C-alpha positions, -999 to 999 in steps of 0.1 A, spaced: -403 -149 74 -391 -177 96 -415 -201 79 -399 -195 45 -364 -199 59 -375 -231 77 -388 -245 45 -358 -236 25 -336 -252 51 -353 -285 44 -343 -285 7 -312 -305 0 -287 -296 -27 -301 -322 -51 -336 -309 -47 -323 -273 -51 -306 -283 -84 -338 -299 -97 -358 -268 -89 -332 -247 -106 -332 -269 -137 -370 -269 -139 -371 -232 -137 -344 -227 -163 -362 -251 -186 -395 -233 -182 -377 -200 -189 -362 -214 -221 -396 -226 -233 -411 -192 -225 -382 -175 -244 -388 -198 -274 -425 -189 -274 -417 -152 -273 -392 -156 -301 -419 -172 -323 -445 -147 -312 -467 -175 -299 -490 -175 -270 -494 -205 -247 -526 -214 -266 -506 -216 -299 -482 -241 -283 -511 -261 -269 -526 -263 -304 -494 -274 -320 -489 -302 -294 -525 -311 -291 -525 -303 -254 -548 -282 -231 -536 -246 -225 -537 -254 -187 -510 -281 -193 -488 -255 -210 -493 -231 -181 -482 -259 -157 -451 -265 -178 -442 -228 -177 -447 -226 -139 -413 -242 -135 -426 -271 -113 -433 -297 -140 -412 -328 -142 -410 -334 -180 -406 -367 -198 -380 -370 -224 -407 -375 -251 -423 -342 -241 -390 -324 -242 -383 -339 -276 -417 -328 -289 -412 -293 -275 -377 -291 -291 -391 -300 -325 -421 -277 -324 -402 -247 -309 -371 -252 -329 -348 -251 -299 -326 -276 -282 -340 -285 -247 -321 -318 -243 -283 -318 -245 -266 -351 -243 -229 -349 -241 -211 -368 -268 -195 -399 -253 -165 -420 -265 -172 -442 -295 -179 -475 -275 -207 -458 -257 -220 -442 -288 -221 -476 -305 -240 -490 -276 -265 -462 -278 -269 -468 -316 -275 -505 -309 -303 -496 -284 -318 -472 -309 -320 -499 -335 -336 -523 -310 -362 -496 -300 -370 -489 -337 -373 -526 -345 -396 -531 -315 -417 -501 -326 -420 -515 -361 -430 -549 -348 -458 -533 -328 -469 -514 -359 -468 -546 -380 -488 -565 -354 -515 -537 -354 -515 -537 -392 -519 -575 -393 -547 -575 -367 -565 -548 -386 -561 -568 -418 -574 -600 -401 -605 -581 -387 -612 -565 -421 -606 -530 -409 -577 -526 -435 -584 -537 -470 -558 -561 -486 -546 -534 -510 -539 -511 -481 -521 -539 -463 -498 -545 -493 -490 -507 -495 -479 -506 -459 -457 -536 -464 -440 -520 -494 -427 -491 -472 
């Protein structure tokens, strides 16, 4: 029993909060799975992941990326990320960064489409269709 208490004594408040948040997140994901009547395998299929990865997520020890949480939120239909609304100047700055990120993503996509066109992987008619969107 002293070993457990010794280990717990080494955990600082920030680490304790992180552990709590991870456990709560895992519980929320598990609740969403139950509400949908899904097994871990069903979620793995929906997200194109291995069932072992879903099991790790539900252990409460996984450090999620924002992208993974966003994907989980979408597939499960629950809110896993909650960003408090900020005053308008901050919101405008966030919107600006979103536009920059989208433009950057589109430039990458256009570059890939152009390179594919140059190498002959994409036929010219397909190239014009992608440019129309």
